[in-house]
C-alpha positions as CSV (number, residue, x, y, z in Angstrom):
1,M,17.9,69.2,-28.7
2,K,20.5,66.5,-28.7
3,L,20.9,66.9,-24.9
4,L,17.4,65.6,-24.1
5,P,17.8,62.2,-25.9
6,A,21.3,61.8,-24.4
7,S,20.1,62.5,-20.9
8,L,17.2,60.1,-21.3
9,L,19.6,57.4,-22.4
10,L,21.9,58.1,-19.5
11,L,19.0,58.0,-17.1
12,A,17.8,54.7,-18.5
13,A,21.3,53.2,-18.3
14,S,21.8,54.3,-14.7
15,A,18.5,52.7,-13.8
16,T,19.3,49.4,-15.5
17,I,22.9,48.9,-14.3
18,P,22.0,48.3,-10.6
19,A,19.1,46.2,-11.7
20,V,21.3,44.0,-13.9
21,C,23.8,43.5,-11.0
22,Q,21.1,42.6,-8.5
23,S,19.2,40.3,-10.8
24,S,22.0,38.6,-12.7
25,A,21.2,35.3,-11.0
26,K,17.5,35.7,-11.9
27,S,18.2,36.5,-15.5
28,N,20.5,33.6,-15.8
29,L,17.7,31.3,-14.4
30,V,15.0,32.9,-16.6
31,S,17.0,33.2,-19.8
32,T,17.7,30.2,-22.0
33,G,21.0,29.0,-23.2
34,G,20.7,30.6,-26.6
35,A,19.7,34.1,-25.3
36,T,21.5,37.1,-26.8
37,A,22.8,40.1,-24.9
38,S,20.0,42.3,-26.1
39,S,17.3,39.9,-24.8
40,A,19.2,39.7,-21.4
41,T,19.2,43.5,-21.2
42,T,15.5,43.6,-22.1
43,A,14.7,41.1,-19.4
44,S,16.8,43.0,-16.9
45,A,15.1,46.3,-18.0
46,T,11.7,44.8,-17.3
47,E,12.9,43.5,-13.9
48,A,14.2,46.9,-13.1
49,S,10.8,48.4,-13.4
50,Q,9.5,46.0,-10.7
51,P,10.5,46.4,-7.1
52,A,13.4,44.1,-6.0
53,E,12.4,41.3,-3.6
54,T,14.4,41.8,-0.4
55,S,12.8,38.9,1.5
56,T,14.1,36.2,-0.8
57,P,17.2,34.6,0.8
58,A,20.1,33.7,-1.4
59,V,20.2,30.0,-2.2
60,S,23.6,28.4,-2.4
61,A,24.4,25.4,-4.6
62,G,25.7,23.4,-1.7
63,A,22.5,23.9,0.2
64,L,20.5,22.8,-2.8
65,R,22.7,19.7,-3.3
66,S,22.4,18.7,0.4
67,D,18.6,19.2,0.3
68,I,18.3,17.1,-2.9
69,A,20.6,14.4,-1.3
70,R,18.4,14.4,1.8
71,Q,15.2,14.1,-0.3
72,D,16.9,11.4,-2.3
73,R,17.7,9.4,0.8
74,V,14.2,9.8,2.1
75,I,12.7,8.6,-1.2
76,K,15.1,5.7,-1.3
77,N,14.2,4.7,2.2
78,Q,10.5,4.9,1.3
79,I,11.1,2.7,-1.8
80,D,13.1,0.2,0.3
81,A,10.3,0.1,2.9
82,Q,7.6,-0.4,0.2
83,Q,9.7,-3.2,-1.5
84,S,10.2,-5.0,1.8
85,L,6.4,-4.7,2.5
86,L,5.8,-6.1,-1.0
87,K,8.1,-9.1,-0.3
88,K,6.3,-9.7,3.0
89,N,2.9,-9.5,1.3
90,Q,4.0,-11.9,-1.4
91,E,5.3,-14.4,1.2
92,L,2.0,-14.0,3.2
93,A,0.0,-14.6,0.0
94,K,2.0,-17.8,-0.6
95,E,1.4,-18.9,2.9
96,A,-2.3,-18.1,2.7
97,K,-2.6,-20.1,-0.6
98,K,-0.9,-23.1,1.1
99,L,-3.2,-22.7,4.1
100,D,-6.2,-22.4,1.8
101,E,-5.2,-25.7,0.1
102,K,-4.8,-27.4,3.4
103,N,-8.1,-26.0,4.6
104,K,-9.8,-27.4,1.4
105,K,-8.3,-30.8,2.0
106,L,-9.4,-30.8,5.7
107,A,-12.9,-29.7,4.7
108,E,-13.0,-32.7,2.3
109,K,-11.8,-35.0,5.0
110,N,-14.4,-33.5,7.3
111,R,-17.2,-34.1,4.8
112,K,-16.1,-37.7,4.4
113,L,-16.0,-38.2,8.2
114,E,-19.4,-36.6,8.6
115,A,-20.7,-39.0,6.0
116,K,-19.2,-41.9,7.9
117,N,-20.6,-40.6,11.1
118,Q,-24.0,-40.4,9.6
119,A,-23.6,-44.0,8.4
120,F,-22.5,-45.1,11.8
121,K,-25.5,-43.4,13.4
122,A,-27.8,-45.1,11.0
123,E,-26.2,-48.4,11.7
124,K,-26.3,-47.7,15.5
125,Q,-30.0,-47.0,15.3
126,T,-30.7,-50.2,13.4
127,I,-28.6,-52.2,15.8
128,E,-30.4,-50.5,18.8
129,A,-33.7,-51.4,17.1
130,R,-32.6,-55.0,16.7
131,N,-31.4,-55.1,20.3
132,A,-34.8,-53.8,21.4
133,D,-36.5,-56.5,19.3
134,L,-34.2,-59.1,20.7
135,A,-34.8,-57.9,24.2
136,K,-38.6,-58.1,23.6
137,K,-38.2,-61.6,22.2
138,H,-36.0,-62.6,25.1
139,E,-38.6,-61.3,27.6
140,A,-41.3,-63.2,25.7
141,I,-39.3,-66.4,25.8
142,K,-38.7,-65.9,29.6
143,A,-42.4,-65.2,30.1
144,A,-43.3,-68.4,28.1
145,E,-40.9,-70.6,30.1
146,K,-42.2,-69.6,33.5
147,P,-45.5,-71.4,33.3
148,I,-43.8,-74.5,32.1
149,A,-41.3,-74.5,34.8
150,A,-43.9,-74.2,37.6
151,P,-43.4,-76.7,40.6
152,A,-45.8,-79.6,40.7
153,N,-47.2,-80.1,44.1
């Protein structure tokens, strides 16, 4: 009767040893820093019951570092580009503010000039009306002088 439990223990150990060797990297990633040996063997025993993934390629630390460095450069380039765009936008906003102030000053000058132009037009109309009146008076005076200046025969 002692042979049956011993053979079961041997069978379980033979099944977990290859699984522990294959998944040592996985159990290191999954287990925490304070994990004990019994919890690591329990995790490896549960992984042994699952089929091993053969399609997952081995990832090297150097490849991870180079990938992280590449992503870091890409992100830094994006940040630099966004900061330069921000600076350009701020400069454009300052220029737009200056142009807006100039535009307001020019609009005020334009309003003043329009008011002067209206005043000149009104003055021109009054002068033209006076000139028309003077022309009529001049014609009336000329018409009045003609009979007086008639030749006496």
